[in-house]
PDB file with one MODEL, atoms N, CA, C and O in Angstrom:
MODEL        1
ATOM      1  N   UNK A   1     -10.439  10.999  -9.512  1.00  0.00           N
ATOM      2  CA  UNK A   1     -10.093  11.394  -8.386  1.00  0.00           C
ATOM      3  C   UNK A   1     -10.470  11.820  -6.927  1.00  0.00           C
ATOM      4  O   UNK A   1     -10.766  12.908  -6.431  1.00  0.00           O
ATOM      5  N   UNK A   2     -10.354  10.635  -6.461  1.00  0.00           N
ATOM      6  CA  UNK A   2     -11.312  10.981  -5.159  1.00  0.00           C
ATOM      7  C   UNK A   2      -9.806  11.446  -4.445  1.00  0.00           C
ATOM      8  O   UNK A   2      -8.620  11.416  -4.772  1.00  0.00           O
ATOM      9  N   UNK A   3     -10.858  12.022  -2.926  1.00  0.00           N
ATOM     10  CA  UNK A   3      -9.782  12.555  -1.475  1.00  0.00           C
ATOM     11  C   UNK A   3      -9.277  11.600  -1.216  1.00  0.00           C
ATOM     12  O   UNK A   3      -9.444  10.541  -1.819  1.00  0.00           O
ATOM     13  N   UNK A   4      -8.444  11.803  -0.120  1.00  0.00           N
ATOM     14  CA  UNK A   4      -8.311  10.661   0.739  1.00  0.00           C
ATOM     15  C   UNK A   4      -9.133  10.236   1.579  1.00  0.00           C
ATOM     16  O   UNK A   4      -9.320   9.020   1.549  1.00  0.00           O
ATOM     17  N   UNK A   5      -9.747  10.878   2.395  1.00  0.00           N
ATOM     18  CA  UNK A   5     -10.964  10.339   2.989  1.00  0.00           C
ATOM     19  C   UNK A   5     -12.431   9.781   2.586  1.00  0.00           C
ATOM     20  O   UNK A   5     -13.364   9.430   3.307  1.00  0.00           O
ATOM     21  N   UNK A   6     -12.335   9.812   1.546  1.00  0.00           N
ATOM     22  CA  UNK A   6     -13.553   9.223   0.685  1.00  0.00           C
ATOM     23  C   UNK A   6     -12.961   8.366  -0.094  1.00  0.00           C
ATOM     24  O   UNK A   6     -13.697   7.674  -0.797  1.00  0.00           O
ATOM     25  N   UNK A   7     -11.835   8.220  -0.165  1.00  0.00           N
ATOM     26  CA  UNK A   7     -11.065   6.903  -1.524  1.00  0.00           C
ATOM     27  C   UNK A   7     -11.980   5.426  -1.115  1.00  0.00           C
ATOM     28  O   UNK A   7     -12.593   4.710  -1.908  1.00  0.00           O
ATOM     29  N   UNK A   8     -11.886   5.308  -0.107  1.00  0.00           N
ATOM     30  CA  UNK A   8     -12.568   3.528   0.250  1.00  0.00           C
ATOM     31  C   UNK A   8     -13.853   3.470  -0.334  1.00  0.00           C
ATOM     32  O   UNK A   8     -14.043   2.463  -1.016  1.00  0.00           O
ATOM     33  N   UNK A   9     -15.046   4.497  -0.229  1.00  0.00           N
ATOM     34  CA  UNK A   9     -15.828   4.587  -0.642  1.00  0.00           C
ATOM     35  C   UNK A   9     -16.451   4.529  -2.149  1.00  0.00           C
ATOM     36  O   UNK A   9     -17.328   3.833  -2.660  1.00  0.00           O
ATOM     37  N   UNK A  10     -15.390   5.839  -2.756  1.00  0.00           N
ATOM     38  CA  UNK A  10     -15.502   5.864  -4.047  1.00  0.00           C
ATOM     39  C   UNK A  10     -14.737   5.075  -5.045  1.00  0.00           C
ATOM     40  O   UNK A  10     -15.215   4.814  -6.149  1.00  0.00           O
ATOM     41  N   UNK A  11     -13.623   4.715  -4.693  1.00  0.00           N
ATOM     42  CA  UNK A  11     -12.332   3.811  -5.828  1.00  0.00           C
ATOM     43  C   UNK A  11     -12.276   2.488  -5.367  1.00  0.00           C
ATOM     44  O   UNK A  11     -11.867   1.589  -6.102  1.00  0.00           O
ATOM     45  N   UNK A  12     -12.827   2.191  -3.667  1.00  0.00           N
ATOM     46  CA  UNK A  12     -11.897   1.033  -3.648  1.00  0.00           C
ATOM     47  C   UNK A  12     -12.586  -0.655  -4.285  1.00  0.00           C
ATOM     48  O   UNK A  12     -11.879  -1.596  -4.646  1.00  0.00           O
ATOM     49  N   UNK A  13     -13.242  -0.645  -4.278  1.00  0.00           N
ATOM     50  CA  UNK A  13     -13.946  -1.826  -5.142  1.00  0.00           C
ATOM     51  C   UNK A  13     -13.977  -2.015  -6.468  1.00  0.00           C
ATOM     52  O   UNK A  13     -14.535  -2.988  -6.975  1.00  0.00           O
ATOM     53  N   UNK A  14     -13.269  -0.928  -7.259  1.00  0.00           N
ATOM     54  CA  UNK A  14     -13.018  -1.218  -8.754  1.00  0.00           C
ATOM     55  C   UNK A  14     -11.071  -0.835  -8.757  1.00  0.00           C
ATOM     56  O   UNK A  14     -10.519  -1.011  -9.843  1.00  0.00           O
ATOM     57  N   UNK A  15     -10.203  -0.358  -7.596  1.00  0.00           N
ATOM     58  CA  UNK A  15      -9.058  -0.802  -7.691  1.00  0.00           C
ATOM     59  C   UNK A  15      -8.896  -2.370  -7.227  1.00  0.00           C
ATOM     60  O   UNK A  15      -8.266  -3.134  -7.958  1.00  0.00           O
ATOM     61  N   UNK A  16      -9.375  -2.755  -6.210  1.00  0.00           N
ATOM     62  CA  UNK A  16      -9.336  -4.319  -5.719  1.00  0.00           C
ATOM     63  C   UNK A  16      -9.289  -5.108  -7.054  1.00  0.00           C
ATOM     64  O   UNK A  16      -8.321  -5.767  -7.433  1.00  0.00           O
ATOM     65  N   UNK A  17     -10.506  -4.947  -7.741  1.00  0.00           N
ATOM     66  CA  UNK A  17     -10.284  -5.953  -8.505  1.00  0.00           C
ATOM     67  C   UNK A  17      -9.411  -5.608  -9.304  1.00  0.00           C
ATOM     68  O   UNK A  17      -8.763  -6.615  -9.592  1.00  0.00           O
ATOM     69  N   UNK A  18      -8.928  -4.485  -9.973  1.00  0.00           N
ATOM     70  CA  UNK A  18      -7.767  -4.161 -10.718  1.00  0.00           C
ATOM     71  C   UNK A  18      -6.386  -5.118 -10.412  1.00  0.00           C
ATOM     72  O   UNK A  18      -5.671  -5.968 -10.943  1.00  0.00           O
ATOM     73  N   UNK A  19      -6.564  -4.292  -9.077  1.00  0.00           N
ATOM     74  CA  UNK A  19      -5.006  -5.066  -8.140  1.00  0.00           C
ATOM     75  C   UNK A  19      -5.167  -6.469  -8.344  1.00  0.00           C
ATOM     76  O   UNK A  19      -4.483  -6.875  -9.283  1.00  0.00           O
ATOM     77  N   UNK A  20      -6.042  -7.588  -7.607  1.00  0.00           N
ATOM     78  CA  UNK A  20      -6.157  -8.839  -8.140  1.00  0.00           C
ATOM     79  C   UNK A  20      -5.505  -9.111  -9.573  1.00  0.00           C
ATOM     80  O   UNK A  20      -4.451  -9.697  -9.817  1.00  0.00           O
ATOM     81  N   UNK A  21      -6.458  -8.500 -10.497  1.00  0.00           N
ATOM     82  CA  UNK A  21      -6.275  -9.150 -11.478  1.00  0.00           C
ATOM     83  C   UNK A  21      -4.820  -8.622 -11.667  1.00  0.00           C
ATOM     84  O   UNK A  21      -4.189  -9.641 -11.949  1.00  0.00           O
ATOM     85  N   UNK A  22      -3.914  -7.526 -11.662  1.00  0.00           N
ATOM     86  CA  UNK A  22      -2.507  -7.636 -11.979  1.00  0.00           C
ATOM     87  C   UNK A  22      -1.659  -7.389 -11.002  1.00  0.00           C
ATOM     88  O   UNK A  22      -0.988  -6.361 -11.096  1.00  0.00           O
ATOM     89  N   UNK A  23      -1.450  -8.431  -9.612  1.00  0.00           N
ATOM     90  CA  UNK A  23      -0.426  -8.244  -8.726  1.00  0.00           C
ATOM     91  C   UNK A  23      -0.657  -9.421  -8.049  1.00  0.00           C
ATOM     92  O   UNK A  23       0.266  -9.901  -7.391  1.00  0.00           O
ATOM     93  N   UNK A  24      -1.859 -10.038  -8.099  1.00  0.00           N
ATOM     94  CA  UNK A  24      -1.867 -11.614  -6.948  1.00  0.00           C
ATOM     95  C   UNK A  24      -0.793 -12.661  -7.741  1.00  0.00           C
ATOM     96  O   UNK A  24       0.227 -12.970  -7.124  1.00  0.00           O
ATOM     97  N   UNK A  25      -0.938 -13.034  -8.663  1.00  0.00           N
ATOM     98  CA  UNK A  25      -0.128 -13.745  -9.248  1.00  0.00           C
ATOM     99  C   UNK A  25       0.978 -13.821  -9.037  1.00  0.00           C
ATOM    100  O   UNK A  25       1.490 -14.718  -8.367  1.00  0.00           O
ATOM    101  N   UNK A  26       1.591 -12.865  -9.584  1.00  0.00           N
ATOM    102  CA  UNK A  26       3.044 -12.182  -9.596  1.00  0.00           C
ATOM    103  C   UNK A  26       3.275 -12.306  -7.664  1.00  0.00           C
ATOM    104  O   UNK A  26       4.417 -12.635  -7.345  1.00  0.00           O
ATOM    105  N   UNK A  27       2.672 -12.159  -6.948  1.00  0.00           N
ATOM    106  CA  UNK A  27       2.719 -11.751  -4.946  1.00  0.00           C
ATOM    107  C   UNK A  27       2.599 -13.458  -4.745  1.00  0.00           C
ATOM    108  O   UNK A  27       3.330 -13.828  -3.826  1.00  0.00           O
ATOM    109  N   UNK A  28       1.976 -14.375  -5.283  1.00  0.00           N
ATOM    110  CA  UNK A  28       2.134 -15.781  -4.940  1.00  0.00           C
ATOM    111  C   UNK A  28       3.008 -16.227  -4.943  1.00  0.00           C
ATOM    112  O   UNK A  28       3.368 -16.742  -3.885  1.00  0.00           O
ATOM    113  N   UNK A  29       3.910 -16.310  -6.155  1.00  0.00           N
ATOM    114  CA  UNK A  29       5.390 -16.231  -6.594  1.00  0.00           C
ATOM    115  C   UNK A  29       6.196 -15.942  -5.169  1.00  0.00           C
ATOM    116  O   UNK A  29       6.778 -16.905  -4.670  1.00  0.00           O
ATOM    117  N   UNK A  30       6.246 -14.883  -4.612  1.00  0.00           N
ATOM    118  CA  UNK A  30       7.079 -14.264  -4.002  1.00  0.00           C
ATOM    119  C   UNK A  30       7.598 -14.700  -2.921  1.00  0.00           C
ATOM    120  O   UNK A  30       6.685 -15.105  -2.202  1.00  0.00           O
ATOM    121  N   UNK A  31       8.991 -14.873  -2.246  1.00  0.00           N
ATOM    122  CA  UNK A  31       9.304 -15.143  -1.194  1.00  0.00           C
ATOM    123  C   UNK A  31       9.962 -14.589  -0.136  1.00  0.00           C
ATOM    124  O   UNK A  31       9.878 -14.962   1.034  1.00  0.00           O
ATOM    125  N   UNK A  32      10.626 -13.683  -0.570  1.00  0.00           N
ATOM    126  CA  UNK A  32      11.214 -12.927   0.044  1.00  0.00           C
ATOM    127  C   UNK A  32      10.974 -11.314   0.815  1.00  0.00           C
ATOM    128  O   UNK A  32      11.593 -10.784   1.738  1.00  0.00           O
ATOM    129  N   UNK A  33      10.029 -10.925   0.151  1.00  0.00           N
ATOM    130  CA  UNK A  33       9.547  -9.452   0.787  1.00  0.00           C
ATOM    131  C   UNK A  33       8.879  -8.592  -1.374  1.00  0.00           C
ATOM    132  O   UNK A  33       9.069  -8.985  -2.525  1.00  0.00           O
ATOM    133  N   UNK A  34       8.203  -7.488  -0.804  1.00  0.00           N
ATOM    134  CA  UNK A  34       7.385  -6.979  -1.460  1.00  0.00           C
ATOM    135  C   UNK A  34       7.488  -5.419  -0.983  1.00  0.00           C
ATOM    136  O   UNK A  34       7.375  -4.912   0.133  1.00  0.00           O
ATOM    137  N   UNK A  35       7.720  -4.918  -2.141  1.00  0.00           N
ATOM    138  CA  UNK A  35       7.774  -3.492  -2.218  1.00  0.00           C
ATOM    139  C   UNK A  35       6.527  -2.349  -2.630  1.00  0.00           C
ATOM    140  O   UNK A  35       6.464  -1.929  -3.786  1.00  0.00           O
ATOM    141  N   UNK A  36       5.664  -1.945  -1.698  1.00  0.00           N
ATOM    142  CA  UNK A  36       4.742  -1.061  -2.303  1.00  0.00           C
ATOM    143  C   UNK A  36       4.964  -0.094  -2.446  1.00  0.00           C
ATOM    144  O   UNK A  36       4.323   0.730  -1.793  1.00  0.00           O
ATOM    145  N   UNK A  37       5.807   0.281  -3.209  1.00  0.00           N
ATOM    146  CA  UNK A  37       5.562   2.117  -3.264  1.00  0.00           C
ATOM    147  C   UNK A  37       3.789   3.190  -3.979  1.00  0.00           C
ATOM    148  O   UNK A  37       2.906   2.914  -4.791  1.00  0.00           O
ATOM    149  N   UNK A  38       4.074   4.333  -3.124  1.00  0.00           N
ATOM    150  CA  UNK A  38       2.779   4.901  -3.438  1.00  0.00           C
ATOM    151  C   UNK A  38       1.704   4.047  -2.593  1.00  0.00           C
ATOM    152  O   UNK A  38       0.578   4.422  -2.919  1.00  0.00           O
ATOM    153  N   UNK A  39       1.673   3.285  -1.864  1.00  0.00           N
ATOM    154  CA  UNK A  39       0.551   2.672  -1.116  1.00  0.00           C
ATOM    155  C   UNK A  39      -0.862   3.057  -0.774  1.00  0.00           C
ATOM    156  O   UNK A  39      -1.620   2.127  -0.499  1.00  0.00           O
ATOM    157  N   UNK A  40      -1.374   4.389  -0.747  1.00  0.00           N
ATOM    158  CA  UNK A  40      -2.177   4.443  -0.827  1.00  0.00           C
ATOM    159  C   UNK A  40      -2.828   4.461   0.579  1.00  0.00           C
ATOM    160  O   UNK A  40      -2.574   4.881   1.708  1.00  0.00           O
ATOM    161  N   UNK A  41      -3.986   3.658  -0.204  1.00  0.00           N
ATOM    162  CA  UNK A  41      -5.034   3.413   1.449  1.00  0.00           C
ATOM    163  C   UNK A  41      -4.469   2.196   1.583  1.00  0.00           C
ATOM    164  O   UNK A  41      -5.164   1.911   2.558  1.00  0.00           O
ATOM    165  N   UNK A  42      -3.837   1.286   1.446  1.00  0.00           N
ATOM    166  CA  UNK A  42      -3.566  -0.480   1.235  1.00  0.00           C
ATOM    167  C   UNK A  42      -4.219  -1.581   0.654  1.00  0.00           C
ATOM    168  O   UNK A  42      -4.334  -2.683   1.190  1.00  0.00           O
ATOM    169  N   UNK A  43      -4.596  -1.296  -0.328  1.00  0.00           N
ATOM    170  CA  UNK A  43      -5.927  -1.633  -1.058  1.00  0.00           C
ATOM    171  C   UNK A  43      -4.805  -2.807  -1.597  1.00  0.00           C
ATOM    172  O   UNK A  43      -4.891  -3.951  -1.153  1.00  0.00           O
ATOM    173  N   UNK A  44      -3.871  -2.483  -2.471  1.00  0.00           N
ATOM    174  CA  UNK A  44      -3.153  -3.460  -3.100  1.00  0.00           C
ATOM    175  C   UNK A  44      -2.228  -4.193  -2.441  1.00  0.00           C
ATOM    176  O   UNK A  44      -1.835  -5.325  -2.721  1.00  0.00           O
ATOM    177  N   UNK A  45      -1.778  -3.225  -1.215  1.00  0.00           N
ATOM    178  CA  UNK A  45      -1.026  -3.965  -0.188  1.00  0.00           C
ATOM    179  C   UNK A  45      -1.796  -5.005   0.385  1.00  0.00           C
ATOM    180  O   UNK A  45      -1.087  -5.988   0.597  1.00  0.00           O
ATOM    181  N   UNK A  46      -3.337  -5.211   0.819  1.00  0.00           N
ATOM    182  CA  UNK A  46      -4.219  -6.308   1.137  1.00  0.00           C
ATOM    183  C   UNK A  46      -4.421  -6.984  -0.151  1.00  0.00           C
ATOM    184  O   UNK A  46      -5.390  -7.738  -0.069  1.00  0.00           O
ATOM    185  N   UNK A  47      -3.952  -6.994  -1.136  1.00  0.00           N
ATOM    186  CA  UNK A  47      -4.096  -8.328  -1.698  1.00  0.00           C
ATOM    187  C   UNK A  47      -2.880  -8.765  -1.700  1.00  0.00           C
ATOM    188  O   UNK A  47      -2.893  -9.669  -0.865  1.00  0.00           O
ATOM    189  N   UNK A  48      -1.888  -8.683  -2.105  1.00  0.00           N
ATOM    190  CA  UNK A  48      -0.469  -8.688  -1.825  1.00  0.00           C
ATOM    191  C   UNK A  48      -0.409  -9.680  -0.623  1.00  0.00           C
ATOM    192  O   UNK A  48       0.454 -10.540  -0.802  1.00  0.00           O
ATOM    193  N   UNK A  49      -1.009  -9.784   0.417  1.00  0.00           N
ATOM    194  CA  UNK A  49      -0.545 -10.048   2.106  1.00  0.00           C
ATOM    195  C   UNK A  49      -1.264 -11.235   1.851  1.00  0.00           C
ATOM    196  O   UNK A  49      -0.797 -12.330   2.163  1.00  0.00           O
ATOM    197  N   UNK A  50      -2.942 -11.034   1.023  1.00  0.00           N
ATOM    198  CA  UNK A  50      -3.685 -12.154   0.610  1.00  0.00           C
ATOM    199  C   UNK A  50      -2.922 -13.103  -0.276  1.00  0.00           C
ATOM    200  O   UNK A  50      -2.713 -14.241   0.144  1.00  0.00           O
ATOM    201  N   UNK A  51      -2.573 -12.811  -1.230  1.00  0.00           N
ATOM    202  CA  UNK A  51      -1.726 -13.865  -2.174  1.00  0.00           C
ATOM    203  C   UNK A  51      -0.257 -14.549  -1.927  1.00  0.00           C
ATOM    204  O   UNK A  51       0.099 -15.716  -2.087  1.00  0.00           O
ATOM    205  N   UNK A  52       0.467 -13.394  -1.478  1.00  0.00           N
ATOM    206  CA  UNK A  52       1.821 -14.372  -0.618  1.00  0.00           C
ATOM    207  C   UNK A  52       1.994 -14.183   0.808  1.00  0.00           C
ATOM    208  O   UNK A  52       1.429 -13.290   1.440  1.00  0.00           O
ATOM    209  N   UNK A  53       3.184 -15.467   1.551  1.00  0.00           N
ATOM    210  CA  UNK A  53       3.219 -15.111   2.596  1.00  0.00           C
ATOM    211  C   UNK A  53       4.399 -14.400   2.765  1.00  0.00           C
ATOM    212  O   UNK A  53       4.986 -14.330   3.845  1.00  0.00           O
ATOM    213  N   UNK A  54       4.829 -13.788   1.574  1.00  0.00           N
ATOM    214  CA  UNK A  54       6.175 -12.760   2.103  1.00  0.00           C
ATOM    215  C   UNK A  54       5.763 -11.480   2.684  1.00  0.00           C
ATOM    216  O   UNK A  54       4.636 -11.048   2.443  1.00  0.00           O
ATOM    217  N   UNK A  55       6.699 -10.744   3.536  1.00  0.00           N
ATOM    218  CA  UNK A  55       6.305  -9.210   3.892  1.00  0.00           C
ATOM    219  C   UNK A  55       6.289  -7.976   3.135  1.00  0.00           C
ATOM    220  O   UNK A  55       7.222  -7.786   2.354  1.00  0.00           O
ATOM    221  N   UNK A  56       5.598  -7.319   3.217  1.00  0.00           N
ATOM    222  CA  UNK A  56       5.497  -6.515   2.218  1.00  0.00           C
ATOM    223  C   UNK A  56       5.678  -4.915   2.952  1.00  0.00           C
ATOM    224  O   UNK A  56       5.297  -4.530   4.057  1.00  0.00           O
ATOM    225  N   UNK A  57       6.299  -4.292   2.033  1.00  0.00           N
ATOM    226  CA  UNK A  57       6.569  -3.473   3.229  1.00  0.00           C
ATOM    227  C   UNK A  57       6.241  -2.117   2.000  1.00  0.00           C
ATOM    228  O   UNK A  57       6.578  -2.281   0.827  1.00  0.00           O
ATOM    229  N   UNK A  58       5.507  -0.726   2.498  1.00  0.00           N
ATOM    230  CA  UNK A  58       5.140  -0.352   2.257  1.00  0.00           C
ATOM    231  C   UNK A  58       5.339   1.102   2.190  1.00  0.00           C
ATOM    232  O   UNK A  58       5.592   1.640   3.268  1.00  0.00           O
ATOM    233  N   UNK A  59       5.281   1.817   1.194  1.00  0.00           N
ATOM    234  CA  UNK A  59       5.523   3.436   0.989  1.00  0.00           C
ATOM    235  C   UNK A  59       4.900   4.324   0.496  1.00  0.00           C
ATOM    236  O   UNK A  59       4.439   4.265  -0.643  1.00  0.00           O
ATOM    237  N   UNK A  60       4.728   5.716   1.602  1.00  0.00           N
ATOM    238  CA  UNK A  60       3.441   6.454   0.614  1.00  0.00           C
ATOM    239  C   UNK A  60       3.970   7.806   1.021  1.00  0.00           C
ATOM    240  O   UNK A  60       3.782   8.180   2.178  1.00  0.00           O
ATOM    241  N   UNK A  61       4.411   8.325   0.435  1.00  0.00           N
ATOM    242  CA  UNK A  61       5.335   9.807  -0.199  1.00  0.00           C
ATOM    243  C   UNK A  61       3.831  10.668   0.503  1.00  0.00           C
ATOM    244  O   UNK A  61       4.010  11.542   1.350  1.00  0.00           O
ATOM    245  N   UNK A  62       2.570  10.345   0.095  1.00  0.00           N
ATOM    246  CA  UNK A  62       1.544  11.628   0.434  1.00  0.00           C
ATOM    247  C   UNK A  62       0.928  11.892   2.076  1.00  0.00           C
ATOM    248  O   UNK A  62       0.094  11.142   2.582  1.00  0.00           O
ATOM    249  N   UNK A  63       1.392  12.847   2.630  1.00  0.00           N
ATOM    250  CA  UNK A  63       0.995  13.070   4.334  1.00  0.00           C
ATOM    251  C   UNK A  63      -1.214  12.035   4.513  1.00  0.00           C
ATOM    252  O   UNK A  63      -1.675  11.257   5.347  1.00  0.00           O
ATOM    253  N   UNK A  64      -1.750  12.614   3.380  1.00  0.00           N
ATOM    254  CA  UNK A  64      -3.326  12.553   3.516  1.00  0.00           C
ATOM    255  C   UNK A  64      -3.711  10.659   3.319  1.00  0.00           C
ATOM    256  O   UNK A  64      -4.442   9.930   3.989  1.00  0.00           O
ATOM    257  N   UNK A  65      -2.968  10.413   2.278  1.00  0.00           N
ATOM    258  CA  UNK A  65      -2.816   8.926   2.710  1.00  0.00           C
ATOM    259  C   UNK A  65      -1.864   7.621   3.185  1.00  0.00           C
ATOM    260  O   UNK A  65      -2.028   6.482   2.746  1.00  0.00           O
ATOM    261  N   UNK A  66      -0.881   7.991   4.127  1.00  0.00           N
ATOM    262  CA  UNK A  66       0.286   7.949   4.745  1.00  0.00           C
ATOM    263  C   UNK A  66      -1.039   7.660   6.213  1.00  0.00           C
ATOM    264  O   UNK A  66      -0.768   6.845   7.094  1.00  0.00           O
ATOM    265  N   UNK A  67      -1.969   8.206   6.231  1.00  0.00           N
ATOM    266  CA  UNK A  67      -2.576   9.001   7.561  1.00  0.00           C
ATOM    267  C   UNK A  67      -3.718   7.609   7.417  1.00  0.00           C
ATOM    268  O   UNK A  67      -3.919   6.863   8.375  1.00  0.00           O
ATOM    269  N   UNK A  68      -4.285   7.453   6.295  1.00  0.00           N
ATOM    270  CA  UNK A  68      -5.452   6.085   5.818  1.00  0.00           C
ATOM    271  C   UNK A  68      -4.840   5.185   5.918  1.00  0.00           C
ATOM    272  O   UNK A  68      -5.634   4.400   6.435  1.00  0.00           O
ATOM    273  N   UNK A  69      -3.621   4.499   5.749  1.00  0.00           N
ATOM    274  CA  UNK A  69      -2.593   3.855   5.379  1.00  0.00           C
ATOM    275  C   UNK A  69      -2.451   2.843   6.453  1.00  0.00           C
ATOM    276  O   UNK A  69      -2.579   1.622   6.362  1.00  0.00           O
ATOM    277  N   UNK A  70      -2.079   3.783   7.790  1.00  0.00           N
ATOM    278  CA  UNK A  70      -1.507   3.596   8.583  1.00  0.00           C
ATOM    279  C   UNK A  70      -2.891   3.070   9.915  1.00  0.00           C
ATOM    280  O   UNK A  70      -2.764   2.653  11.066  1.00  0.00           O
ATOM    281  N   UNK A  71      -3.571   3.222   9.448  1.00  0.00           N
ATOM    282  CA  UNK A  71      -5.124   2.795   9.924  1.00  0.00           C
ATOM    283  C   UNK A  71      -5.505   1.500   9.793  1.00  0.00           C
ATOM    284  O   UNK A  71      -6.042   0.696  10.555  1.00  0.00           O
ATOM    285  N   UNK A  72      -5.058   1.454   8.502  1.00  0.00           N
ATOM    286  CA  UNK A  72      -5.259  -0.023   7.841  1.00  0.00           C
ATOM    287  C   UNK A  72      -4.618  -0.974   7.919  1.00  0.00           C
ATOM    288  O   UNK A  72      -3.828  -0.830   6.986  1.00  0.00           O
ATOM    289  N   UNK A  73      -4.283  -2.303   8.609  1.00  0.00           N
ATOM    290  CA  UNK A  73      -3.718  -3.337   8.413  1.00  0.00           C
ATOM    291  C   UNK A  73      -2.681  -2.837   9.352  1.00  0.00           C
ATOM    292  O   UNK A  73      -1.562  -2.884   8.840  1.00  0.00           O
ATOM    293  N   UNK A  74      -2.697  -2.447  10.369  1.00  0.00           N
ATOM    294  CA  UNK A  74      -1.808  -2.307  11.449  1.00  0.00           C
ATOM    295  C   UNK A  74      -1.608  -3.526  12.143  1.00  0.00           C
ATOM    296  O   UNK A  74      -0.407  -3.704  11.940  1.00  0.00           O
ATOM    297  N   UNK A  75      -1.891  -4.226  12.646  1.00  0.00           N
ATOM    298  CA  UNK A  75      -2.200  -5.677  13.443  1.00  0.00           C
ATOM    299  C   UNK A  75      -1.590  -6.751  12.526  1.00  0.00           C
ATOM    300  O   UNK A  75      -1.634  -7.934  12.863  1.00  0.00           O
ATOM    301  N   UNK A  76      -0.907  -6.282  11.140  1.00  0.00           N
ATOM    302  CA  UNK A  76      -0.899  -7.509  10.255  1.00  0.00           C
ATOM    303  C   UNK A  76       0.700  -7.267  10.562  1.00  0.00           C
ATOM    304  O   UNK A  76       1.208  -6.391   9.863  1.00  0.00           O
ATOM    305  N   UNK A  77       1.691  -8.014  11.645  1.00  0.00           N
ATOM    306  CA  UNK A  77       3.337  -8.049  11.450  1.00  0.00           C
ATOM    307  C   UNK A  77       3.618  -8.338   9.837  1.00  0.00           C
ATOM    308  O   UNK A  77       4.802  -8.633   9.671  1.00  0.00           O
ATOM    309  N   UNK A  78       2.992  -8.335   8.831  1.00  0.00           N
ATOM    310  CA  UNK A  78       4.257  -8.817   7.679  1.00  0.00           C
ATOM    311  C   UNK A  78       3.888  -7.670   7.243  1.00  0.00           C
ATOM    312  O   UNK A  78       4.887  -7.244   6.664  1.00  0.00           O
ATOM    313  N   UNK A  79       2.864  -6.709   7.142  1.00  0.00           N
ATOM    314  CA  UNK A  79       2.716  -4.984   6.547  1.00  0.00           C
ATOM    315  C   UNK A  79       3.159  -4.354   7.184  1.00  0.00           C
ATOM    316  O   UNK A  79       2.499  -4.076   8.185  1.00  0.00           O
ATOM    317  N   UNK A  80       4.604  -3.689   7.032  1.00  0.00           N
ATOM    318  CA  UNK A  80       5.394  -2.677   7.205  1.00  0.00           C
ATOM    319  C   UNK A  80       5.114  -1.614   6.668  1.00  0.00           C
ATOM    320  O   UNK A  80       4.573  -1.680   5.564  1.00  0.00           O
ATOM    321  N   UNK A  81       5.466   0.102   7.440  1.00  0.00           N
ATOM    322  CA  UNK A  81       5.190   0.729   6.771  1.00  0.00           C
ATOM    323  C   UNK A  81       6.736   1.252   6.883  1.00  0.00           C
ATOM    324  O   UNK A  81       7.564   0.884   7.716  1.00  0.00           O
ATOM    325  N   UNK A  82       6.942   2.357   5.664  1.00  0.00           N
ATOM    326  CA  UNK A  82       8.353   2.757   5.780  1.00  0.00           C
ATOM    327  C   UNK A  82       8.220   3.785   5.107  1.00  0.00           C
ATOM    328  O   UNK A  82       7.847   3.751   3.935  1.00  0.00           O
ATOM    329  N   UNK A  83       8.614   5.279   5.987  1.00  0.00           N
ATOM    330  CA  UNK A  83       8.563   6.328   5.999  1.00  0.00           C
ATOM    331  C   UNK A  83       9.055   7.228   5.091  1.00  0.00           C
ATOM    332  O   UNK A  83       9.714   8.084   5.681  1.00  0.00           O
ATOM    333  N   UNK A  84       9.028   7.347   4.272  1.00  0.00           N
ATOM    334  CA  UNK A  84       9.948   8.640   3.439  1.00  0.00           C
ATOM    335  C   UNK A  84      10.394   9.764   4.156  1.00  0.00           C
ATOM    336  O   UNK A  84       9.829  10.586   4.877  1.00  0.00           O
ATOM    337  N   UNK A  85      11.980   9.529   3.635  1.00  0.00           N
ATOM    338  CA  UNK A  85      12.591  10.851   3.811  1.00  0.00           C
ATOM    339  C   UNK A  85      12.580  12.313   3.095  1.00  0.00           C
ATOM    340  O   UNK A  85      12.834  12.586   1.922  1.00  0.00           O
ATOM    341  N   UNK A  86      12.271  13.017   3.982  1.00  0.00           N
ATOM    342  CA  UNK A  86      12.055  14.471   3.169  1.00  0.00           C
ATOM    343  C   UNK A  86      13.064  15.399   3.249  1.00  0.00           C
ATOM    344  O   UNK A  86      13.322  15.772   4.394  1.00  0.00           O
ATOM    345  N   UNK A  87      13.755  15.912   2.289  1.00  0.00           N
ATOM    346  CA  UNK A  87      15.006  16.748   2.594  1.00  0.00           C
ATOM    347  C   UNK A  87      14.146  17.851   2.215  1.00  0.00           C
ATOM    348  O   UNK A  87      13.216  18.040   1.430  1.00  0.00           O
ATOM    349  N   UNK A  88      15.229  18.920   3.614  1.00  0.00           N
ATOM    350  CA  UNK A  88      14.713  20.130   3.908  1.00  0.00           C
ATOM    351  C   UNK A  88      14.838  20.921   2.334  1.00  0.00           C
ATOM    352  O   UNK A  88      15.488  20.487   1.383  1.00  0.00           O
ATOM    353  N   UNK A  89      14.187  21.939   2.359  1.00  0.00           N
ATOM    354  CA  UNK A  89      14.123  23.378   1.675  1.00  0.00           C
ATOM    355  C   UNK A  89      15.552  23.980   0.773  1.00  0.00           C
ATOM    356  O   UNK A  89      16.319  24.761   1.338  1.00  0.00           O
ATOM    357  N   UNK A  90      15.782  23.567  -0.540  1.00  0.00           N
ATOM    358  CA  UNK A  90      16.681  24.471  -0.673  1.00  0.00           C
ATOM    359  C   UNK A  90      18.060  23.158  -1.131  1.00  0.00           C
ATOM    360  O   UNK A  90      18.898  23.481  -1.973  1.00  0.00           O
ATOM    361  N   UNK A  91      18.112  21.875  -0.528  1.00  0.00           N
ATOM    362  CA  UNK A  91      18.653  21.269  -0.995  1.00  0.00           C
ATOM    363  C   UNK A  91      18.620  19.879  -1.591  1.00  0.00           C
ATOM    364  O   UNK A  91      17.826  18.985  -1.301  1.00  0.00           O
ATOM    365  N   UNK A  92      19.563  19.840  -2.433  1.00  0.00           N
ATOM    366  CA  UNK A  92      19.234  18.589  -4.040  1.00  0.00           C
ATOM    367  C   UNK A  92      19.514  16.976  -3.702  1.00  0.00           C
ATOM    368  O   UNK A  92      19.354  16.125  -4.578  1.00  0.00           O
TER     369      UNK A  92
ENDMDL
END
């Protein structure tokens, strides 16, 4: 597992190939929107945006990975970031 700071360098190419094989075909058939949960460093999001014309809503709960996510694809209006709601301590 790579830390958030080095993810692009250590894992990006391998993960991009896996994402293209696993998601591109389905994304190409999507019309209304795509939800990318645990979006990480946006590798899957990039594949989804390339394959589809639908907007991609990205959710990333980890603060370090969310920082990487926000730095990528910021100009693409179809790639929206949804910030997770955090529960306060002691509440269910």
